[in-house]
C-alpha beads as a LAMMPS data file, in Angstrom:
LAMMPS data file: protein, C-alpha beads

323 atoms
322 bonds

1 atom types
1 bond types

-500.0 500.0 xlo xhi
-500.0 500.0 ylo yhi
-500.0 500.0 zlo zhi

Masses

1 110.0

Atoms # bond

1 1 1 35.684 -247.653 431.747
2 1 1 38.034 -250.887 431.658
3 1 1 40.913 -248.876 430.784
4 1 1 40.716 -248.609 427.228
5 1 1 41.452 -245.481 425.113
6 1 1 38.396 -243.351 425.053
7 1 1 37.268 -239.768 424.656
8 1 1 36.075 -238.143 426.807
9 1 1 34.118 -234.223 426.501
10 1 1 33.139 -232.644 430.002
11 1 1 30.501 -230.576 430.190
12 1 1 30.557 -228.096 432.393
13 1 1 28.028 -225.380 433.503
14 1 1 29.309 -223.055 436.028
15 1 1 26.280 -221.325 436.991
16 1 1 23.419 -224.851 437.227
17 1 1 23.869 -226.893 440.403
18 1 1 24.743 -225.495 444.095
19 1 1 28.712 -225.878 445.031
20 1 1 32.026 -224.685 442.899
21 1 1 33.271 -226.371 440.187
22 1 1 36.375 -224.679 440.794
23 1 1 38.323 -228.515 441.328
24 1 1 36.563 -230.231 439.294
25 1 1 38.615 -229.541 435.996
26 1 1 41.510 -230.242 437.983
27 1 1 40.527 -233.751 439.154
28 1 1 39.471 -234.381 435.398
29 1 1 42.948 -234.158 433.878
30 1 1 45.008 -235.445 436.535
31 1 1 42.288 -239.148 435.630
32 1 1 42.440 -238.748 431.906
33 1 1 46.198 -237.866 431.991
34 1 1 46.028 -241.868 434.494
35 1 1 44.004 -243.149 432.600
36 1 1 45.062 -242.037 429.521
37 1 1 41.797 -241.016 427.560
38 1 1 41.046 -237.959 425.496
39 1 1 39.689 -235.326 427.616
40 1 1 38.132 -231.999 425.973
41 1 1 36.338 -229.453 428.542
42 1 1 34.112 -227.657 427.418
43 1 1 32.009 -224.096 429.785
44 1 1 28.595 -223.781 428.811
45 1 1 27.947 -219.767 428.200
46 1 1 24.457 -219.063 427.132
47 1 1 21.223 -220.974 427.117
48 1 1 21.216 -224.132 424.565
49 1 1 25.200 -224.156 424.595
50 1 1 24.624 -227.322 426.038
51 1 1 23.056 -229.022 423.843
52 1 1 24.366 -227.617 421.020
53 1 1 27.516 -228.175 422.587
54 1 1 26.125 -232.460 423.415
55 1 1 24.812 -232.425 420.245
56 1 1 27.827 -231.858 418.292
57 1 1 30.217 -234.397 420.384
58 1 1 27.513 -237.170 419.554
59 1 1 27.884 -236.209 416.171
60 1 1 32.267 -236.467 416.471
61 1 1 31.499 -239.574 418.038
62 1 1 33.153 -238.891 421.460
63 1 1 33.022 -242.161 423.910
64 1 1 32.061 -240.256 427.016
65 1 1 30.274 -237.296 427.549
66 1 1 30.672 -235.660 431.510
67 1 1 27.520 -233.671 432.924
68 1 1 28.872 -231.000 435.414
69 1 1 26.041 -229.720 437.008
70 1 1 22.131 -229.785 438.231
71 1 1 19.873 -231.274 437.393
72 1 1 18.884 -229.286 434.951
73 1 1 21.943 -229.729 433.027
74 1 1 22.258 -232.938 433.556
75 1 1 18.946 -233.930 431.616
76 1 1 19.960 -231.526 428.770
77 1 1 22.760 -233.098 427.602
78 1 1 21.025 -236.756 428.402
79 1 1 17.955 -235.574 426.263
80 1 1 20.638 -234.889 423.492
81 1 1 22.249 -238.947 423.645
82 1 1 19.015 -239.970 423.524
83 1 1 19.704 -243.032 421.229
84 1 1 22.973 -243.005 420.458
85 1 1 26.594 -244.564 421.210
86 1 1 27.283 -242.013 423.431
87 1 1 27.518 -242.644 427.149
88 1 1 26.903 -240.344 429.931
89 1 1 28.782 -239.733 433.181
90 1 1 27.543 -238.136 435.796
91 1 1 29.204 -235.445 438.155
92 1 1 26.358 -233.817 440.236
93 1 1 26.096 -230.561 441.909
94 1 1 22.385 -230.013 441.818
95 1 1 20.275 -229.716 444.413
96 1 1 17.748 -232.509 443.458
97 1 1 19.886 -234.374 441.852
98 1 1 17.057 -236.970 440.545
99 1 1 18.369 -239.270 438.190
100 1 1 22.072 -239.643 439.654
101 1 1 20.607 -239.965 443.348
102 1 1 18.747 -243.165 441.302
103 1 1 21.263 -244.317 439.605
104 1 1 23.736 -244.675 443.285
105 1 1 25.992 -242.217 441.553
106 1 1 27.482 -240.022 444.454
107 1 1 27.424 -237.096 445.653
108 1 1 30.772 -236.808 446.020
109 1 1 32.910 -235.432 442.651
110 1 1 36.100 -237.378 442.964
111 1 1 34.310 -240.460 444.122
112 1 1 31.714 -239.516 440.949
113 1 1 34.977 -239.202 438.685
114 1 1 36.735 -242.139 439.872
115 1 1 32.982 -243.343 438.625
116 1 1 33.470 -242.476 434.926
117 1 1 36.540 -244.512 435.341
118 1 1 35.397 -247.281 436.043
119 1 1 31.991 -247.433 436.200
120 1 1 29.894 -249.772 434.441
121 1 1 27.307 -248.801 431.747
122 1 1 23.662 -249.928 431.960
123 1 1 20.866 -248.544 429.405
124 1 1 18.088 -246.496 431.087
125 1 1 14.468 -246.398 429.670
126 1 1 13.630 -242.565 428.762
127 1 1 9.803 -240.691 428.795
128 1 1 8.595 -237.944 426.492
129 1 1 5.384 -236.062 428.365
130 1 1 4.074 -234.391 424.922
131 1 1 7.265 -234.479 423.194
132 1 1 9.133 -233.356 425.810
133 1 1 11.764 -236.055 426.676
134 1 1 12.368 -236.668 430.579
135 1 1 13.730 -239.463 432.354
136 1 1 12.904 -239.085 436.280
137 1 1 9.428 -238.009 436.744
138 1 1 6.632 -235.585 435.318
139 1 1 3.299 -235.227 437.411
140 1 1 0.143 -232.170 437.200
141 1 1 -1.727 -230.562 440.144
142 1 1 0.248 -230.183 443.259
143 1 1 3.202 -231.627 442.464
144 1 1 3.631 -229.605 439.668
145 1 1 2.617 -226.668 441.750
146 1 1 5.703 -227.210 444.540
147 1 1 7.825 -227.694 441.548
148 1 1 7.076 -224.348 440.884
149 1 1 7.450 -223.035 444.208
150 1 1 10.688 -224.909 444.711
151 1 1 12.148 -223.725 441.315
152 1 1 11.384 -220.329 442.550
153 1 1 13.522 -220.760 446.244
154 1 1 17.495 -219.753 446.635
155 1 1 18.423 -222.409 449.512
156 1 1 16.867 -225.943 448.323
157 1 1 16.874 -228.774 450.164
158 1 1 14.369 -231.855 451.040
159 1 1 13.890 -229.327 454.499
160 1 1 12.494 -226.862 451.686
161 1 1 11.176 -229.198 449.486
162 1 1 8.844 -230.202 452.954
163 1 1 8.742 -226.574 453.657
164 1 1 6.768 -225.906 450.270
165 1 1 4.508 -228.494 450.499
166 1 1 2.861 -227.230 453.815
167 1 1 2.400 -223.702 452.521
168 1 1 1.263 -225.673 449.051
169 1 1 -1.048 -227.183 450.404
170 1 1 -2.565 -224.661 452.355
171 1 1 -4.376 -223.200 449.804
172 1 1 -4.651 -225.275 446.970
173 1 1 -7.844 -227.612 445.819
174 1 1 -7.521 -230.636 444.194
175 1 1 -8.799 -231.515 440.784
176 1 1 -11.005 -234.008 438.842
177 1 1 -8.576 -235.968 435.932
178 1 1 -9.082 -238.831 433.882
179 1 1 -6.069 -241.026 433.019
180 1 1 -6.072 -243.548 430.148
181 1 1 -3.324 -245.825 431.309
182 1 1 -2.888 -248.686 428.670
183 1 1 -6.336 -249.893 427.986
184 1 1 -7.716 -248.856 431.521
185 1 1 -9.522 -245.494 431.996
186 1 1 -9.606 -244.367 435.791
187 1 1 -11.169 -240.902 436.998
188 1 1 -9.997 -239.434 440.158
189 1 1 -10.501 -236.292 442.287
190 1 1 -6.861 -235.404 442.905
191 1 1 -3.768 -233.580 444.678
192 1 1 -1.743 -235.183 442.039
193 1 1 -0.894 -237.080 439.715
194 1 1 3.075 -238.381 439.104
195 1 1 3.940 -240.711 436.230
196 1 1 7.340 -242.048 437.518
197 1 1 10.080 -243.112 435.016
198 1 1 12.877 -243.594 438.173
199 1 1 11.187 -244.631 441.715
200 1 1 12.530 -240.361 443.054
201 1 1 11.783 -236.801 442.137
202 1 1 15.374 -235.794 443.523
203 1 1 16.150 -234.733 447.164
204 1 1 16.059 -238.961 447.898
205 1 1 11.841 -237.981 447.968
206 1 1 10.419 -241.364 446.237
207 1 1 7.012 -240.829 444.834
208 1 1 7.327 -244.508 442.913
209 1 1 8.739 -246.680 445.178
210 1 1 9.110 -249.949 442.485
211 1 1 9.849 -247.662 439.171
212 1 1 12.884 -248.799 438.012
213 1 1 14.466 -247.172 435.138
214 1 1 15.544 -250.039 433.276
215 1 1 11.733 -252.137 433.265
216 1 1 10.391 -250.770 429.626
217 1 1 7.479 -249.253 432.102
218 1 1 5.730 -245.902 434.384
219 1 1 4.882 -246.187 437.781
220 1 1 1.355 -243.825 438.371
221 1 1 1.330 -242.429 441.571
222 1 1 -2.697 -240.542 441.910
223 1 1 -2.495 -238.746 445.338
224 1 1 -6.159 -238.460 446.517
225 1 1 -7.642 -235.592 448.474
226 1 1 -6.076 -235.361 452.555
227 1 1 -6.518 -233.783 455.775
228 1 1 -3.619 -232.713 457.944
229 1 1 -3.239 -235.136 459.881
230 1 1 -1.795 -237.013 456.932
231 1 1 0.550 -234.168 456.012
232 1 1 3.259 -235.771 457.950
233 1 1 2.997 -239.742 457.562
234 1 1 2.788 -238.711 454.086
235 1 1 5.962 -236.787 454.124
236 1 1 7.917 -239.736 455.914
237 1 1 6.592 -242.352 453.599
238 1 1 7.810 -240.645 450.671
239 1 1 11.591 -240.265 451.382
240 1 1 11.191 -243.533 453.072
241 1 1 9.993 -245.335 450.459
242 1 1 6.659 -246.045 451.655
243 1 1 4.316 -243.857 450.271
244 1 1 2.588 -246.623 448.307
245 1 1 1.450 -247.976 451.876
246 1 1 -0.116 -244.913 452.574
247 1 1 -4.880 -245.857 451.930
248 1 1 -4.456 -242.216 450.034
249 1 1 -2.330 -243.447 447.703
250 1 1 -3.352 -244.592 444.500
251 1 1 -0.710 -246.740 442.097
252 1 1 -0.880 -248.025 438.339
253 1 1 1.802 -249.548 435.635
254 1 1 1.691 -249.167 432.246
255 1 1 3.392 -247.777 428.864
256 1 1 1.076 -245.556 427.156
257 1 1 -0.274 -242.543 429.294
258 1 1 -2.773 -239.530 428.846
259 1 1 -3.689 -237.177 431.508
260 1 1 -7.048 -235.304 430.901
261 1 1 -7.803 -232.731 433.664
262 1 1 -9.955 -229.357 432.919
263 1 1 -7.867 -226.915 431.945
264 1 1 -4.505 -226.363 430.310
265 1 1 -1.415 -225.424 433.632
266 1 1 1.799 -226.469 435.033
267 1 1 3.667 -229.698 434.359
268 1 1 6.981 -230.342 435.602
269 1 1 9.346 -232.789 433.458
270 1 1 11.716 -233.882 436.408
271 1 1 10.921 -230.396 438.448
272 1 1 11.065 -228.023 435.736
273 1 1 7.687 -225.933 435.986
274 1 1 6.786 -225.724 432.317
275 1 1 3.025 -224.616 430.958
276 1 1 0.951 -227.690 429.359
277 1 1 -2.513 -228.418 427.741
278 1 1 -5.260 -229.697 429.490
279 1 1 -4.185 -233.254 427.311
280 1 1 -1.214 -234.885 428.276
281 1 1 0.272 -237.792 425.949
282 1 1 3.105 -239.629 427.728
283 1 1 5.008 -242.491 427.060
284 1 1 8.025 -244.871 427.334
285 1 1 11.322 -244.485 425.502
286 1 1 12.289 -247.825 426.061
287 1 1 16.133 -248.125 426.236
288 1 1 16.858 -244.246 425.276
289 1 1 19.907 -243.562 427.415
290 1 1 23.697 -245.556 428.290
291 1 1 24.602 -244.299 432.036
292 1 1 28.066 -245.203 434.027
293 1 1 26.816 -246.453 437.472
294 1 1 28.312 -248.343 440.083
295 1 1 28.369 -252.118 439.044
296 1 1 26.408 -252.401 442.488
297 1 1 24.688 -251.293 445.394
298 1 1 25.598 -253.432 448.685
299 1 1 22.142 -253.611 451.191
300 1 1 24.425 -252.441 453.304
301 1 1 24.230 -248.983 451.436
302 1 1 20.379 -249.374 450.628
303 1 1 19.529 -249.664 454.715
304 1 1 21.484 -246.605 455.607
305 1 1 20.546 -244.131 453.496
306 1 1 17.090 -245.268 454.391
307 1 1 17.759 -245.019 458.345
308 1 1 19.492 -241.763 456.874
309 1 1 16.502 -240.501 455.915
310 1 1 13.819 -241.481 458.369
311 1 1 16.204 -239.950 461.106
312 1 1 16.339 -236.190 459.659
313 1 1 12.849 -236.289 460.937
314 1 1 13.670 -236.212 464.091
315 1 1 17.246 -233.956 464.381
316 1 1 17.116 -230.180 465.366
317 1 1 16.650 -228.827 462.345
318 1 1 12.944 -230.182 461.923
319 1 1 11.690 -227.352 464.054
320 1 1 12.530 -225.079 460.158
321 1 1 9.687 -225.917 458.086
322 1 1 7.776 -224.439 460.712
323 1 1 8.784 -220.605 460.931

Bonds

1 1 1 2
2 1 2 3
3 1 3 4
4 1 4 5
5 1 5 6
6 1 6 7
7 1 7 8
8 1 8 9
9 1 9 10
10 1 10 11
11 1 11 12
12 1 12 13
13 1 13 14
14 1 14 15
15 1 15 16
16 1 16 17
17 1 17 18
18 1 18 19
19 1 19 20
20 1 20 21
21 1 21 22
22 1 22 23
23 1 23 24
24 1 24 25
25 1 25 26
26 1 26 27
27 1 27 28
28 1 28 29
29 1 29 30
30 1 30 31
31 1 31 32
32 1 32 33
33 1 33 34
34 1 34 35
35 1 35 36
36 1 36 37
37 1 37 38
38 1 38 39
39 1 39 40
40 1 40 41
41 1 41 42
42 1 42 43
43 1 43 44
44 1 44 45
45 1 45 46
46 1 46 47
47 1 47 48
48 1 48 49
49 1 49 50
50 1 50 51
51 1 51 52
52 1 52 53
53 1 53 54
54 1 54 55
55 1 55 56
56 1 56 57
57 1 57 58
58 1 58 59
59 1 59 60
60 1 60 61
61 1 61 62
62 1 62 63
63 1 63 64
64 1 64 65
65 1 65 66
66 1 66 67
67 1 67 68
68 1 68 69
69 1 69 70
70 1 70 71
71 1 71 72
72 1 72 73
73 1 73 74
74 1 74 75
75 1 75 76
76 1 76 77
77 1 77 78
78 1 78 79
79 1 79 80
80 1 80 81
81 1 81 82
82 1 82 83
83 1 83 84
84 1 84 85
85 1 85 86
86 1 86 87
87 1 87 88
88 1 88 89
89 1 89 90
90 1 90 91
91 1 91 92
92 1 92 93
93 1 93 94
94 1 94 95
95 1 95 96
96 1 96 97
97 1 97 98
98 1 98 99
99 1 99 100
100 1 100 101
101 1 101 102
102 1 102 103
103 1 103 104
104 1 104 105
105 1 105 106
106 1 106 107
107 1 107 108
108 1 108 109
109 1 109 110
110 1 110 111
111 1 111 112
112 1 112 113
113 1 113 114
114 1 114 115
115 1 115 116
116 1 116 117
117 1 117 118
118 1 118 119
119 1 119 120
120 1 120 121
121 1 121 122
122 1 122 123
123 1 123 124
124 1 124 125
125 1 125 126
126 1 126 127
127 1 127 128
128 1 128 129
129 1 129 130
130 1 130 131
131 1 131 132
132 1 132 133
133 1 133 134
134 1 134 135
135 1 135 136
136 1 136 137
137 1 137 138
138 1 138 139
139 1 139 140
140 1 140 141
141 1 141 142
142 1 142 143
143 1 143 144
144 1 144 145
145 1 145 146
146 1 146 147
147 1 147 148
148 1 148 149
149 1 149 150
150 1 150 151
151 1 151 152
152 1 152 153
153 1 153 154
154 1 154 155
155 1 155 156
156 1 156 157
157 1 157 158
158 1 158 159
159 1 159 160
160 1 160 161
161 1 161 162
162 1 162 163
163 1 163 164
164 1 164 165
165 1 165 166
166 1 166 167
167 1 167 168
168 1 168 169
169 1 169 170
170 1 170 171
171 1 171 172
172 1 172 173
173 1 173 174
174 1 174 175
175 1 175 176
176 1 176 177
177 1 177 178
178 1 178 179
179 1 179 180
180 1 180 181
181 1 181 182
182 1 182 183
183 1 183 184
184 1 184 185
185 1 185 186
186 1 186 187
187 1 187 188
188 1 188 189
189 1 189 190
190 1 190 191
191 1 191 192
192 1 192 193
193 1 193 194
194 1 194 195
195 1 195 196
196 1 196 197
197 1 197 198
198 1 198 199
199 1 199 200
200 1 200 201
201 1 201 202
202 1 202 203
203 1 203 204
204 1 204 205
205 1 205 206
206 1 206 207
207 1 207 208
208 1 208 209
209 1 209 210
210 1 210 211
211 1 211 212
212 1 212 213
213 1 213 214
214 1 214 215
215 1 215 216
216 1 216 217
217 1 217 218
218 1 218 219
219 1 219 220
220 1 220 221
221 1 221 222
222 1 222 223
223 1 223 224
224 1 224 225
225 1 225 226
226 1 226 227
227 1 227 228
228 1 228 229
229 1 229 230
230 1 230 231
231 1 231 232
232 1 232 233
233 1 233 234
234 1 234 235
235 1 235 236
236 1 236 237
237 1 237 238
238 1 238 239
239 1 239 240
240 1 240 241
241 1 241 242
242 1 242 243
243 1 243 244
244 1 244 245
245 1 245 246
246 1 246 247
247 1 247 248
248 1 248 249
249 1 249 250
250 1 250 251
251 1 251 252
252 1 252 253
253 1 253 254
254 1 254 255
255 1 255 256
256 1 256 257
257 1 257 258
258 1 258 259
259 1 259 260
260 1 260 261
261 1 261 262
262 1 262 263
263 1 263 264
264 1 264 265
265 1 265 266
266 1 266 267
267 1 267 268
268 1 268 269
269 1 269 270
270 1 270 271
271 1 271 272
272 1 272 273
273 1 273 274
274 1 274 275
275 1 275 276
276 1 276 277
277 1 277 278
278 1 278 279
279 1 279 280
280 1 280 281
281 1 281 282
282 1 282 283
283 1 283 284
284 1 284 285
285 1 285 286
286 1 286 287
287 1 287 288
288 1 288 289
289 1 289 290
290 1 290 291
291 1 291 292
292 1 292 293
293 1 293 294
294 1 294 295
295 1 295 296
296 1 296 297
297 1 297 298
298 1 298 299
299 1 299 300
300 1 300 301
301 1 301 302
302 1 302 303
303 1 303 304
304 1 304 305
305 1 305 306
306 1 306 307
307 1 307 308
308 1 308 309
309 1 309 310
310 1 310 311
311 1 311 312
312 1 312 313
313 1 313 314
314 1 314 315
315 1 315 316
316 1 316 317
317 1 317 318
318 1 318 319
319 1 319 320
320 1 320 321
321 1 321 322
322 1 322 323
């Protein structure tokens, strides 16, 4: 952060996400000594505590809030920072790490910490669905049903996600939807309707591969009814940024979106399932949040990342999803 004296509050959720956070306070302290910053480390203690700490820190004019935890912790902190001057830093410790991956924040804690010290400030959009804020994706239908199933899993990851997707497919029935996208009306019987501010759910599952979290628009992906033969191509395309090339996919862009379905049901916001009305109004919140990110990502890194995602499907662990 340009080596200037800054105030940092690190908020650590000791029970969220995956992996140990035991070494992170020491790593934070070491960096604060080296870089001449004022550091305060706080551990959350009860539901809602994260929001309370964040709101107070913003009111006090803290320069940077570092979120340490899974997607739920990161999102809870970020929602309380909307349109403030405080900058968000992320040390991802979740299973999906949707926002961190979208912003190319390293999954390694030490590298993520280094980024917080020398990172570039990026201003990103947020969205709200029926007044609830999200940053990456929201969705209804098969999408939300899989998220609900995934949320109940003890072991999470790409393979678990694919396994849940296949299991849910066996019992899920597509539903009719009416969508108002800006001035356009779309009626479609669909397996899912996903609204992307960012390109991915998390776990590098790219449901809206052309979405840009800074462009002031949302990317809609509609998955129409598909057959068992379509599952493997859809899964591979989901993890390789090519799902929009599938004939079962329809895509749209818009700033204001309304989803109307036949009855209330599950909706997910950034992978978090919740009940929602039959009508869901979604809108963009442009330039809503300042986040520390890498200044640039090399083309080589992108190619290596995509190659890694493809090879996942052909390594010896693949049979696990059919057990």
